[in-house]
mmCIF file as Biopython writes it, N, C-alpha, C and O atoms, coordinates in Angstrom:
data_model
#
loop_
_atom_site.group_PDB
_atom_site.id
_atom_site.type_symbol
_atom_site.label_atom_id
_atom_site.label_alt_id
_atom_site.label_comp_id
_atom_site.label_asym_id
_atom_site.label_entity_id
_atom_site.label_seq_id
_atom_site.pdbx_PDB_ins_code
_atom_site.Cartn_x
_atom_site.Cartn_y
_atom_site.Cartn_z
_atom_site.occupancy
_atom_site.B_iso_or_equiv
_atom_site.auth_seq_id
_atom_site.auth_asym_id
_atom_site.pdbx_PDB_model_num
ATOM 1   N N  . MET A ? 1  ? 0.838   -1.173 0.000   1.0 0.0 1  A 1 
ATOM 2   C CA . MET A ? 1  ? 0.000   0.000  0.000   1.0 0.0 1  A 1 
ATOM 3   C C  . MET A ? 1  ? 0.889   1.245  0.000   1.0 0.0 1  A 1 
ATOM 4   O O  . MET A ? 1  ? 1.903   1.300  0.697   1.0 0.0 1  A 1 
ATOM 5   N N  . ARG A ? 2  ? 0.500   2.218  -0.776  1.0 0.0 2  A 1 
ATOM 6   C CA . ARG A ? 2  ? 1.292   3.443  -0.873  1.0 0.0 2  A 1 
ATOM 7   C C  . ARG A ? 2  ? 0.476   4.609  -0.325  1.0 0.0 2  A 1 
ATOM 8   O O  . ARG A ? 2  ? -0.688  4.793  -0.682  1.0 0.0 2  A 1 
ATOM 9   N N  . TRP A ? 3  ? 1.104   5.389  0.546   1.0 0.0 3  A 1 
ATOM 10  C CA . TRP A ? 3  ? 0.437   6.543  1.128   1.0 0.0 3  A 1 
ATOM 11  C C  . TRP A ? 3  ? 0.830   7.795  0.367   1.0 0.0 3  A 1 
ATOM 12  O O  . TRP A ? 3  ? 1.971   7.927  -0.077  1.0 0.0 3  A 1 
ATOM 13  N N  . VAL A ? 4  ? -0.107  8.707  0.218   1.0 0.0 4  A 1 
ATOM 14  C CA . VAL A ? 4  ? 0.146   9.974  -0.445  1.0 0.0 4  A 1 
ATOM 15  C C  . VAL A ? 4  ? -0.021  11.083 0.578   1.0 0.0 4  A 1 
ATOM 16  O O  . VAL A ? 4  ? -0.992  11.101 1.334   1.0 0.0 4  A 1 
ATOM 17  N N  . GLU A ? 5  ? 0.923   12.000 0.599   1.0 0.0 5  A 1 
ATOM 18  C CA . GLU A ? 5  ? 0.844   13.111 1.532   1.0 0.0 5  A 1 
ATOM 19  C C  . GLU A ? 5  ? 0.013   14.229 0.909   1.0 0.0 5  A 1 
ATOM 20  O O  . GLU A ? 5  ? 0.247   14.625 -0.232  1.0 0.0 5  A 1 
ATOM 21  N N  . ALA A ? 6  ? -0.944  14.724 1.656   1.0 0.0 6  A 1 
ATOM 22  C CA . ALA A ? 6  ? -1.809  15.803 1.173   1.0 0.0 6  A 1 
ATOM 23  C C  . ALA A ? 6  ? -1.435  17.101 1.876   1.0 0.0 6  A 1 
ATOM 24  O O  . ALA A ? 6  ? -1.245  17.129 3.092   1.0 0.0 6  A 1 
ATOM 25  N N  . ALA A ? 7  ? -1.333  18.158 1.109   1.0 0.0 7  A 1 
ATOM 26  C CA . ALA A ? 7  ? -1.011  19.472 1.661   1.0 0.0 7  A 1 
ATOM 27  C C  . ALA A ? 7  ? -2.307  20.264 1.788   1.0 0.0 7  A 1 
ATOM 28  O O  . ALA A ? 7  ? -2.981  20.526 0.792   1.0 0.0 7  A 1 
ATOM 29  N N  . THR A ? 8  ? -2.651  20.642 3.008   1.0 0.0 8  A 1 
ATOM 30  C CA . THR A ? 8  ? -3.908  21.350 3.234   1.0 0.0 8  A 1 
ATOM 31  C C  . THR A ? 8  ? -3.721  22.775 3.743   1.0 0.0 8  A 1 
ATOM 32  O O  . THR A ? 8  ? -4.698  23.505 3.909   1.0 0.0 8  A 1 
ATOM 33  N N  . THR A ? 9  ? -2.479  23.177 3.992   1.0 0.0 9  A 1 
ATOM 34  C CA . THR A ? 9  ? -2.210  24.547 4.438   1.0 0.0 9  A 1 
ATOM 35  C C  . THR A ? 9  ? -1.191  25.174 3.487   1.0 0.0 9  A 1 
ATOM 36  O O  . THR A ? 9  ? -0.440  24.457 2.825   1.0 0.0 9  A 1 
ATOM 37  N N  . PRO A ? 10 ? -1.159  26.499 3.416   1.0 0.0 10 A 1 
ATOM 38  C CA . PRO A ? 10 ? -0.175  27.143 2.536   1.0 0.0 10 A 1 
ATOM 39  C C  . PRO A ? 10 ? 1.271   26.743 2.853   1.0 0.0 10 A 1 
ATOM 40  O O  . PRO A ? 10 ? 2.080   26.574 1.942   1.0 0.0 10 A 1 
ATOM 41  N N  . ASP A ? 11 ? 1.595   26.592 4.139   1.0 0.0 11 A 1 
ATOM 42  C CA . ASP A ? 11 ? 2.961   26.187 4.505   1.0 0.0 11 A 1 
ATOM 43  C C  . ASP A ? 11 ? 3.270   24.769 4.024   1.0 0.0 11 A 1 
ATOM 44  O O  . ASP A ? 11 ? 4.372   24.497 3.549   1.0 0.0 11 A 1 
ATOM 45  N N  . ALA A ? 12 ? 2.301   23.873 4.149   1.0 0.0 12 A 1 
ATOM 46  C CA . ALA A ? 12 ? 2.509   22.500 3.697   1.0 0.0 12 A 1 
ATOM 47  C C  . ALA A ? 12 ? 2.634   22.440 2.178   1.0 0.0 12 A 1 
ATOM 48  O O  . ALA A ? 12 ? 3.439   21.672 1.651   1.0 0.0 12 A 1 
ATOM 49  N N  . ILE A ? 13 ? 1.851   23.240 1.482   1.0 0.0 13 A 1 
ATOM 50  C CA . ILE A ? 13 ? 1.940   23.288 0.022   1.0 0.0 13 A 1 
ATOM 51  C C  . ILE A ? 13 ? 3.313   23.776 -0.405  1.0 0.0 13 A 1 
ATOM 52  O O  . ILE A ? 13 ? 3.933   23.176 -1.283  1.0 0.0 13 A 1 
ATOM 53  N N  . ALA A ? 14 ? 3.801   24.855 0.201   1.0 0.0 14 A 1 
ATOM 54  C CA . ALA A ? 14 ? 5.123   25.386 -0.141  1.0 0.0 14 A 1 
ATOM 55  C C  . ALA A ? 14 ? 6.214   24.372 0.173   1.0 0.0 14 A 1 
ATOM 56  O O  . ALA A ? 14 ? 7.168   24.227 -0.592  1.0 0.0 14 A 1 
ATOM 57  N N  . ARG A ? 15 ? 6.078   23.669 1.294   1.0 0.0 15 A 1 
ATOM 58  C CA . ARG A ? 15 ? 7.088   22.670 1.672   1.0 0.0 15 A 1 
ATOM 59  C C  . ARG A ? 15 ? 7.135   21.528 0.660   1.0 0.0 15 A 1 
ATOM 60  O O  . ARG A ? 15 ? 8.216   21.090 0.267   1.0 0.0 15 A 1 
ATOM 61  N N  . LEU A ? 16 ? 5.968   21.045 0.237   1.0 0.0 16 A 1 
ATOM 62  C CA . LEU A ? 16 ? 5.948   19.950 -0.736  1.0 0.0 16 A 1 
ATOM 63  C C  . LEU A ? 16 ? 6.447   20.404 -2.110  1.0 0.0 16 A 1 
ATOM 64  O O  . LEU A ? 16 ? 7.132   19.648 -2.799  1.0 0.0 16 A 1 
ATOM 65  N N  . LEU A ? 17 ? 6.114   21.617 -2.508  1.0 0.0 17 A 1 
ATOM 66  C CA . LEU A ? 17 ? 6.634   22.124 -3.779  1.0 0.0 17 A 1 
ATOM 67  C C  . LEU A ? 17 ? 8.158   22.198 -3.743  1.0 0.0 17 A 1 
ATOM 68  O O  . LEU A ? 17 ? 8.828   21.805 -4.698  1.0 0.0 17 A 1 
ATOM 69  N N  . THR A ? 18 ? 8.700   22.702 -2.640  1.0 0.0 18 A 1 
ATOM 70  C CA . THR A ? 18 ? 10.154  22.798 -2.500  1.0 0.0 18 A 1 
ATOM 71  C C  . THR A ? 18 ? 10.786  21.407 -2.478  1.0 0.0 18 A 1 
ATOM 72  O O  . THR A ? 18 ? 11.844  21.193 -3.071  1.0 0.0 18 A 1 
ATOM 73  N N  . LYS A ? 19 ? 10.142  20.473 -1.801  1.0 0.0 19 A 1 
ATOM 74  C CA . LYS A ? 19 ? 10.664  19.104 -1.711  1.0 0.0 19 A 1 
ATOM 75  C C  . LYS A ? 19 ? 10.791  18.475 -3.095  1.0 0.0 19 A 1 
ATOM 76  O O  . LYS A ? 19 ? 11.707  17.688 -3.332  1.0 0.0 19 A 1 
ATOM 77  N N  . HIS A ? 20 ? 9.888   18.809 -4.006  1.0 0.0 20 A 1 
ATOM 78  C CA . HIS A ? 20 ? 9.891   18.231 -5.347  1.0 0.0 20 A 1 
ATOM 79  C C  . HIS A ? 20 ? 10.545  19.142 -6.383  1.0 0.0 20 A 1 
ATOM 80  O O  . HIS A ? 20 ? 10.433  18.907 -7.586  1.0 0.0 20 A 1 
ATOM 81  N N  . GLY A ? 21 ? 11.232  20.186 -5.905  1.0 0.0 21 A 1 
ATOM 82  C CA . GLY A ? 21 ? 11.998  21.039 -6.815  1.0 0.0 21 A 1 
ATOM 83  C C  . GLY A ? 21 ? 11.171  22.068 -7.562  1.0 0.0 21 A 1 
ATOM 84  O O  . GLY A ? 21 ? 11.606  22.579 -8.593  1.0 0.0 21 A 1 
ATOM 85  N N  . LEU A ? 22 ? 9.992   22.378 -7.060  1.0 0.0 22 A 1 
ATOM 86  C CA . LEU A ? 22 ? 9.148   23.371 -7.703  1.0 0.0 22 A 1 
ATOM 87  C C  . LEU A ? 22 ? 8.984   24.579 -6.778  1.0 0.0 22 A 1 
ATOM 88  O O  . LEU A ? 22 ? 8.754   24.427 -5.579  1.0 0.0 22 A 1 
ATOM 89  N N  . ALA A ? 23 ? 9.100   25.745 -7.335  1.0 0.0 23 A 1 
ATOM 90  C CA . ALA A ? 23 ? 8.934   26.949 -6.532  1.0 0.0 23 A 1 
ATOM 91  C C  . ALA A ? 23 ? 7.512   27.477 -6.701  1.0 0.0 23 A 1 
ATOM 92  O O  . ALA A ? 23 ? 6.940   27.356 -7.785  1.0 0.0 23 A 1 
ATOM 93  N N  . PRO A ? 24 ? 6.930   28.059 -5.655  1.0 0.0 24 A 1 
ATOM 94  C CA . PRO A ? 24 ? 5.617   28.663 -5.809  1.0 0.0 24 A 1 
ATOM 95  C C  . PRO A ? 24 ? 5.674   29.792 -6.843  1.0 0.0 24 A 1 
ATOM 96  O O  . PRO A ? 24 ? 6.653   30.536 -6.906  1.0 0.0 24 A 1 
ATOM 97  N N  . ARG A ? 25 ? 4.627   29.910 -7.642  1.0 0.0 25 A 1 
ATOM 98  C CA . ARG A ? 25 ? 4.595   30.935 -8.690  1.0 0.0 25 A 1 
ATOM 99  C C  . ARG A ? 25 ? 3.361   31.808 -8.536  1.0 0.0 25 A 1 
ATOM 100 O O  . ARG A ? 25 ? 2.385   31.437 -7.885  1.0 0.0 25 A 1 
ATOM 101 N N  . ALA A ? 26 ? 3.433   32.958 -9.144  1.0 0.0 26 A 1 
ATOM 102 C CA . ALA A ? 26 ? 2.269   33.844 -9.191  1.0 0.0 26 A 1 
ATOM 103 C C  . ALA A ? 26 ? 1.265   33.266 -10.181 1.0 0.0 26 A 1 
ATOM 104 O O  . ALA A ? 26 ? 1.652   32.528 -11.087 1.0 0.0 26 A 1 
ATOM 105 N N  . PRO A ? 27 ? -0.012  33.588 -10.026 1.0 0.0 27 A 1 
ATOM 106 C CA . PRO A ? 27 ? -0.988  33.097 -10.987 1.0 0.0 27 A 1 
ATOM 107 C C  . PRO A ? 27 ? -0.719  33.666 -12.375 1.0 0.0 27 A 1 
ATOM 108 O O  . PRO A ? 27 ? -0.154  34.753 -12.491 1.0 0.0 27 A 1 
ATOM 109 N N  . PRO A ? 28 ? -1.110  32.957 -13.426 1.0 0.0 28 A 1 
ATOM 110 C CA . PRO A ? 28 ? -0.862  33.469 -14.777 1.0 0.0 28 A 1 
ATOM 111 C C  . PRO A ? 28 ? -1.662  34.739 -15.046 1.0 0.0 28 A 1 
ATOM 112 O O  . PRO A ? 28 ? -2.732  34.950 -14.474 1.0 0.0 28 A 1 
ATOM 113 N N  . LYS A ? 29 ? -1.128  35.573 -15.922 1.0 0.0 29 A 1 
ATOM 114 C CA . LYS A ? 29 ? -1.822  36.811 -16.281 1.0 0.0 29 A 1 
ATOM 115 C C  . LYS A ? 29 ? -3.006  36.480 -17.186 1.0 0.0 29 A 1 
ATOM 116 O O  . LYS A ? 29 ? -2.962  35.538 -17.977 1.0 0.0 29 A 1 
ATOM 117 N N  . CYS A ? 30 ? -4.048  37.264 -17.051 1.0 0.0 30 A 1 
ATOM 118 C CA . CYS A ? 30 ? -5.233  37.075 -17.888 1.0 0.0 30 A 1 
ATOM 119 C C  . CYS A ? 30 ? -4.940  37.571 -19.294 1.0 0.0 30 A 1 
ATOM 120 O O  . CYS A ? 30 ? -4.240  38.570 -19.461 1.0 0.0 30 A 1 
ATOM 121 N N  . PRO A ? 31 ? -5.461  36.894 -20.305 1.0 0.0 31 A 1 
ATOM 122 C CA . PRO A ? 31 ? -5.253  37.372 -21.668 1.0 0.0 31 A 1 
ATOM 123 C C  . PRO A ? 31 ? -6.013  38.677 -21.884 1.0 0.0 31 A 1 
ATOM 124 O O  . PRO A ? 31 ? -7.035  38.907 -21.237 1.0 0.0 31 A 1 
ATOM 125 N N  . PRO A ? 32 ? -5.538  39.522 -22.771 1.0 0.0 32 A 1 
ATOM 126 C CA . PRO A ? 32 ? -6.247  40.772 -23.030 1.0 0.0 32 A 1 
ATOM 127 C C  . PRO A ? 32 ? -7.603  40.488 -23.674 1.0 0.0 32 A 1 
ATOM 128 O O  . PRO A ? 32 ? -7.765  39.470 -24.348 1.0 0.0 32 A 1 
ATOM 129 N N  . PRO A ? 33 ? -8.583  41.378 -23.473 1.0 0.0 33 A 1 
ATOM 130 C CA . PRO A ? 33 ? -9.896  41.141 -24.087 1.0 0.0 33 A 1 
ATOM 131 C C  . PRO A ? 33 ? -9.800  41.206 -25.610 1.0 0.0 33 A 1 
ATOM 132 O O  . PRO A ? 33 ? -8.957  41.911 -26.164 1.0 0.0 33 A 1 
ATOM 133 N N  . LEU A ? 34 ? -10.665 40.470 -26.265 1.0 0.0 34 A 1 
ATOM 134 C CA . LEU A ? 34 ? -10.704 40.471 -27.717 1.0 0.0 34 A 1 
ATOM 135 C C  . LEU A ? 34 ? -11.277 41.790 -28.216 1.0 0.0 34 A 1 
ATOM 136 O O  . LEU A ? 34 ? -11.906 42.524 -27.454 1.0 0.0 34 A 1 
ATOM 137 N N  . ALA A ? 35 ? -11.065 42.088 -29.478 1.0 0.0 35 A 1 
ATOM 138 C CA . ALA A ? 35 ? -11.586 43.321 -30.066 1.0 0.0 35 A 1 
ATOM 139 C C  . ALA A ? 35 ? -13.103 43.358 -29.921 1.0 0.0 35 A 1 
ATOM 140 O O  . ALA A ? 35 ? -13.770 42.342 -30.115 1.0 0.0 35 A 1 
ATOM 141 N N  . LEU A ? 36 ? -13.635 44.493 -29.591 1.0 0.0 36 A 1 
ATOM 142 C CA . LEU A ? 36 ? -15.070 44.740 -29.413 1.0 0.0 36 A 1 
ATOM 143 C C  . LEU A ? 36 ? -15.683 43.922 -28.279 1.0 0.0 36 A 1 
ATOM 144 O O  . LEU A ? 36 ? -16.893 43.700 -28.260 1.0 0.0 36 A 1 
ATOM 145 N N  . GLN A ? 37 ? -14.863 43.477 -27.344 1.0 0.0 37 A 1 
ATOM 146 C CA . GLN A ? 37 ? -15.367 42.727 -26.199 1.0 0.0 37 A 1 
ATOM 147 C C  . GLN A ? 37 ? -15.214 43.610 -24.960 1.0 0.0 37 A 1 
ATOM 148 O O  . GLN A ? 37 ? -14.144 44.172 -24.727 1.0 0.0 37 A 1 
ATOM 149 N N  . PHE A ? 38 ? -16.260 43.731 -24.182 1.0 0.0 38 A 1 
ATOM 150 C CA . PHE A ? 38 ? -16.214 44.533 -22.963 1.0 0.0 38 A 1 
ATOM 151 C C  . PHE A ? 38 ? -15.458 43.784 -21.882 1.0 0.0 38 A 1 
ATOM 152 O O  . PHE A ? 38 ? -15.548 42.561 -21.774 1.0 0.0 38 A 1 
ATOM 153 N N  . GLU A ? 39 ? -14.711 44.532 -21.084 1.0 0.0 39 A 1 
ATOM 154 C CA . GLU A ? 39 ? -14.022 43.939 -19.938 1.0 0.0 39 A 1 
ATOM 155 C C  . GLU A ? 39 ? -14.756 44.411 -18.690 1.0 0.0 39 A 1 
ATOM 156 O O  . GLU A ? 39 ? -14.809 45.610 -18.416 1.0 0.0 39 A 1 
ATOM 157 N N  . LEU A ? 40 ? -15.317 43.483 -17.939 1.0 0.0 40 A 1 
ATOM 158 C CA . LEU A ? 40 ? -16.072 43.823 -16.754 1.0 0.0 40 A 1 
ATOM 159 C C  . LEU A ? 40 ? -15.122 44.091 -15.585 1.0 0.0 40 A 1 
ATOM 160 O O  . LEU A ? 40 ? -14.050 43.490 -15.521 1.0 0.0 40 A 1 
ATOM 161 N N  . PRO A ? 41 ? -15.494 44.980 -14.657 1.0 0.0 41 A 1 
ATOM 162 C CA . PRO A ? 41 ? -14.588 45.374 -13.581 1.0 0.0 41 A 1 
ATOM 163 C C  . PRO A ? 41 ? -14.263 44.258 -12.596 1.0 0.0 41 A 1 
ATOM 164 O O  . PRO A ? 41 ? -13.270 44.360 -11.877 1.0 0.0 41 A 1 
ATOM 165 N N  . PHE A ? 42 ? -15.067 43.194 -12.536 1.0 0.0 42 A 1 
ATOM 166 C CA . PHE A ? 42 ? -14.779 42.136 -11.558 1.0 0.0 42 A 1 
ATOM 167 C C  . PHE A ? 42 ? -14.002 40.978 -12.160 1.0 0.0 42 A 1 
ATOM 168 O O  . PHE A ? 42 ? -13.910 39.920 -11.537 1.0 0.0 42 A 1 
ATOM 169 N N  . THR A ? 43 ? -13.436 41.143 -13.362 1.0 0.0 43 A 1 
ATOM 170 C CA . THR A ? 43 ? -12.646 40.067 -13.944 1.0 0.0 43 A 1 
ATOM 171 C C  . THR A ? 43 ? -11.359 39.887 -13.158 1.0 0.0 43 A 1 
ATOM 172 O O  . THR A ? 43 ? -10.882 40.814 -12.504 1.0 0.0 43 A 1 
ATOM 173 N N  . VAL A ? 44 ? -10.809 38.702 -13.227 1.0 0.0 44 A 1 
ATOM 174 C CA . VAL A ? 44 ? -9.588  38.369 -12.486 1.0 0.0 44 A 1 
ATOM 175 C C  . VAL A ? 44 ? -8.381  38.740 -13.290 1.0 0.0 44 A 1 
ATOM 176 O O  . VAL A ? 44 ? -7.253  38.539 -12.839 1.0 0.0 44 A 1 
#
């Protein structure tokens, strides 16, 4: 049987990412709106 470690807190997530050689990253930037498309103020 193989156990999997689950990260449920931000510190645990960062620790597991570091353990596997991955650094935390910022979220990706949103693509610009298409021509003639309105951009609503609550977009991410």
